[in-house]
TORGULUM-97522 format. One line per field, with one value per residue (C-alpha): x, y, z; residue in one letter. Coordinates in Angstrom, 1 decimal, padded with zeros to 4 digits, always signed. Last residue first. Layout:
BEGIN
u	c(X  ...) .
v	c(Y  ...) .
w	c(Z  ...) .
residuo	c(a  ...) .
This chain:
BEGIN
u	c(+021.8  +024.7  +024.5  +027.3  +030.7  +031.0  +033.3  +030.7  +029.9  +026.7  +025.5  +023.3  +022.7  +021.4  +017.9  +018.6  +017.8  +020.3  +022.5  +020.1  +019.9  +023.5  +024.1  +020.7  +022.8  +025.8  +023.7  +021.4  +024.5  +027.0  +023.9  +024.1  +027.9  +030.2  +032.2  +035.0  +035.8  +038.8  +039.4  +035.9  +034.3  +033.4  +030.7  +030.3  +027.3  +025.5  +021.8  +020.1  +022.6  +021.3  +024.4  +024.5  +028.3  +029.1  +026.6  +029.1  +032.4  +031.3  +030.0  +033.3  +035.8  +033.6  +033.9  +037.5  +038.3  +035.9  +038.1  +036.1  +033.0  +030.4  +027.4  +025.6  +022.2  +018.7  +017.9  +017.9  +020.7  +023.5  +026.0  +029.4  +032.4  +035.0  +037.6  +037.0  +039.7  +039.7  +042.3  +039.8  +036.6  +036.6  +038.5  +035.8  +033.0  +034.2  +034.8  +031.5  +029.9  +026.9  +023.4  +021.8  +022.3  +021.2  +023.4  +024.6  +027.6  +029.8  +032.3  +034.3  +036.1  +038.6  +038.0  +040.0  +042.4  +038.9  +038.7  +040.4  +041.3  +039.1  +039.3  +036.4  +032.9  +032.2  +030.2  +027.1  +024.4  +023.2  +027.2  +027.0  +023.5  +024.6  +027.6  +025.6  +023.4  +025.5  +027.8  +024.8  +023.5  +027.0  +027.3  +023.6  +023.4  +024.1  +024.8  +026.4  +028.8  +029.5  +032.2  +031.4  +034.9  +033.3  +034.9  +032.4  +029.9  +030.4  +034.0  +034.3  +034.6  +032.5  +032.2  +031.4  +029.0  +028.4  +024.6  +025.0  +024.5  +020.8  +018.5  +019.7  +018.1  +019.6  +019.6  +015.6  +014.9  +016.2  +014.7  +011.4  +012.1  +012.9  +010.2  +007.4  +009.0  +008.4  +011.4  +010.9  +013.8  +015.7  +015.0  +016.0  +019.1  +019.6  +018.8  +022.2  +024.3  +023.0  +023.7  +027.4  +028.0  +026.8  +027.1  +024.1  +022.6  +021.8  +021.3  +024.7  +025.4  +029.7  +029.1  +029.1  +026.0  +024.9  +026.0  +025.6  +021.6  +020.6  +022.1  +020.1  +016.9  +018.2  +018.8  +014.8  +013.2  +015.3  +013.8  +010.0  +011.2  +012.2  +012.3  +014.3  +017.6  +017.6  +017.8  +020.1  +022.7  +023.0  +023.3  +026.2  +027.9  +027.7  +028.3  +031.4  +033.1  +033.0  +030.8) .
v	c(+275.2  +277.7  +280.6  +280.5  +282.7  +285.1  +284.8  +285.6  +284.6  +286.1  +284.1  +284.9  +288.7  +290.8  +290.7  +292.3  +291.0  +288.4  +291.9  +293.5  +290.2  +290.0  +294.1  +293.2  +289.5  +291.9  +293.7  +290.8  +289.6  +292.2  +292.4  +288.6  +288.8  +288.3  +285.3  +285.8  +283.2  +282.0  +279.5  +280.6  +278.7  +280.0  +277.9  +276.5  +273.9  +270.6  +269.1  +265.8  +263.7  +260.3  +257.8  +255.4  +254.4  +257.2  +259.7  +259.9  +259.9  +262.1  +264.6  +264.3  +264.5  +267.5  +269.6  +269.0  +272.1  +273.2  +272.0  +269.4  +268.8  +265.9  +265.8  +263.0  +262.7  +261.4  +265.3  +264.4  +262.3  +264.6  +262.4  +263.7  +263.6  +265.8  +266.6  +264.6  +265.3  +263.2  +260.5  +260.7  +260.3  +256.1  +256.3  +259.1  +256.8  +253.0  +255.4  +256.9  +253.3  +252.8  +253.9  +254.4  +258.5  +260.8  +262.9  +266.5  +267.5  +270.7  +272.6  +274.6  +278.3  +278.2  +282.4  +284.4  +285.2  +287.0  +290.0  +292.6  +290.5  +293.6  +296.4  +296.9  +298.1  +299.0  +298.4  +299.7  +298.1  +301.7  +301.9  +298.1  +297.8  +301.0  +300.1  +297.1  +298.9  +300.7  +298.2  +296.2  +299.2  +300.1  +296.2  +296.3  +292.5  +291.1  +288.1  +288.4  +286.9  +288.6  +288.0  +289.7  +289.8  +291.1  +293.4  +294.8  +295.6  +294.7  +294.2  +293.9  +292.1  +292.3  +289.4  +289.7  +287.0  +288.1  +288.3  +290.6  +287.8  +287.7  +290.0  +287.7  +284.8  +281.6  +281.1  +282.4  +279.0  +277.3  +279.5  +279.1  +275.3  +275.7  +277.6  +275.6  +272.5  +274.2  +274.7  +272.0  +273.3  +269.6  +269.6  +273.3  +271.9  +268.9  +271.8  +273.7  +270.0  +269.3  +273.0  +272.7  +269.5  +270.8  +267.9  +265.3  +268.8  +269.8  +273.0  +274.7  +277.7  +277.7  +275.8  +279.6  +280.8  +277.1  +277.2  +281.9  +281.2  +277.9  +279.7  +283.1  +281.3  +279.4  +283.0  +284.2  +280.3  +281.4  +284.4  +283.1  +280.4  +283.3  +280.9  +278.6  +280.1  +280.7  +277.2  +276.6  +279.2  +278.1  +274.9  +275.3  +277.6  +274.3  +272.0  +273.7  +274.0  +270.4  +268.9) .
w	c(+210.7  +211.4  +209.7  +206.1  +206.7  +204.7  +202.0  +198.8  +196.1  +193.8  +190.7  +187.0  +187.3  +185.3  +186.3  +189.4  +192.7  +193.2  +193.5  +196.1  +198.1  +198.4  +199.5  +202.4  +203.1  +204.7  +206.2  +207.8  +208.9  +210.5  +212.7  +213.6  +214.0  +211.6  +210.8  +208.1  +205.5  +203.5  +200.1  +199.2  +196.9  +193.2  +191.3  +188.1  +187.7  +187.8  +188.8  +189.1  +187.3  +186.9  +187.4  +184.7  +184.9  +180.9  +182.7  +185.5  +183.8  +181.0  +183.3  +186.2  +182.0  +181.7  +184.6  +185.5  +184.1  +187.3  +189.7  +191.6  +193.7  +193.7  +196.0  +196.4  +196.4  +198.4  +199.9  +203.1  +202.9  +201.1  +200.7  +199.9  +197.4  +197.5  +195.6  +191.7  +189.9  +187.0  +188.9  +191.9  +190.3  +190.5  +193.9  +195.2  +193.9  +195.6  +198.6  +199.2  +198.5  +195.6  +197.7  +195.0  +195.6  +192.8  +191.3  +192.1  +190.8  +191.0  +189.2  +191.1  +191.0  +194.0  +195.6  +197.9  +194.5  +193.0  +195.3  +193.4  +190.8  +188.5  +190.1  +193.5  +193.5  +197.2  +200.0  +202.2  +200.5  +198.6  +197.0  +196.0  +194.6  +192.8  +191.4  +190.1  +188.6  +186.9  +185.1  +184.3  +182.3  +180.5  +179.8  +177.8  +176.6  +180.3  +182.0  +184.9  +187.4  +191.2  +193.6  +197.0  +199.4  +202.7  +204.7  +207.1  +205.5  +200.8  +199.0  +195.4  +192.1  +189.1  +186.1  +182.7  +180.7  +177.6  +175.4  +172.1  +169.9  +171.5  +169.0  +166.4  +167.0  +167.5  +171.6  +171.4  +169.7  +172.7  +175.2  +173.5  +173.9  +177.6  +178.7  +176.6  +179.0  +182.1  +184.3  +187.3  +189.0  +188.6  +185.2  +184.3  +186.4  +183.8  +180.7  +182.3  +182.4  +178.6  +177.2  +178.5  +176.9  +173.7  +171.7  +172.5  +174.5  +170.8  +170.6  +168.5  +168.2  +168.9  +172.2  +174.0  +171.7  +173.0  +176.5  +176.8  +175.7  +177.8  +180.5  +180.0  +180.0  +183.5  +184.9  +184.1  +185.3  +188.6  +188.7  +188.3  +191.3  +194.3  +197.1  +195.4  +195.3  +198.8  +200.4  +197.5  +198.5  +201.7  +200.8  +197.7  +201.0  +203.1  +200.1  +199.3  +202.8  +202.7  +205.8) .
residuo	c(x  x  x  x  x  x  x  x  x  x  x  x  x  x  x  x  x  x  x  x  x  x  x  x  x  x  x  x  x  x  x  x  x  x  x  x  x  x  x  x  x  x  x  x  x  x  x  x  x  x  x  x  x  x  x  x  x  x  x  x  x  x  x  x  x  x  x  x  x  x  x  x  x  x  x  x  x  x  x  x  x  x  x  x  x  x  x  x  x  x  x  x  x  x  x  x  x  x  x  x  x  x  x  x  x  x  x  x  x  x  x  x  x  x  x  x  x  x  x  x  x  x  x  x  x  x  x  x  x  x  x  x  x  x  x  x  x  x  x  x  x  x  x  x  x  x  x  x  x  x  x  x  x  x  x  x  x  x  x  x  x  x  x  x  x  x  x  x  x  x  x  x  x  x  x  x  x  x  x  x  x  x  x  x  x  x  x  x  x  x  x  x  x  x  x  x  x  x  x  x  x  x  x  x  x  x  x  x  x  x  x  x  x  x  x  x  x  x  x  x  x  x  x  x  x  x  x  x  x  x  x  x  x  x  x  x  x  x  x  x  x  x  x) .
């Protein structure tokens, strides 16, 4: 299995354990997708929003919640929402990259700094760990039994780097550089594939293995960060646990 697949699988296991937080973060994803799309709330013409709505469906987010988020995206109260990233180190030299969505940058900076400090880490400066991650996009599509080699050949010219089968989920997982998101999304939709989930992520280029006690310390910091209402995603360079 590819490194991106293993990191995504580990995050997904943790993610489903806190569904209410997932809904809150998907709400922000909807708001940001519409804002970044110039206020366009039509998924047919806003590719990012279309992808977020697919993720809402995968998370079984109630339709009413989705509709409220779309309505809220046009309210003046959301005009100050923006994406802010933070970088630093956790215990034992593990690099940590944090993505947030906030309407109060001062609050978010103070909270993230506190999380790093209390979790045994240290908040760094912009660019201090970003170079350790590749920004990628991914697509989970329903497995129709297609030959992986054939699908790979169809997508490789669009930038796809990994095409893997997840037999347990009955899905095919496609990874590509983040700038290939639109092209791969359009190709999969045109070919009739059901996109179950998609998004952007940061995959570490180097990882570090830790012993169980050290892993627990790093996970404590990650849990602090992921528990913050402003935090959308946390990426790190700790080697995934072997299942």
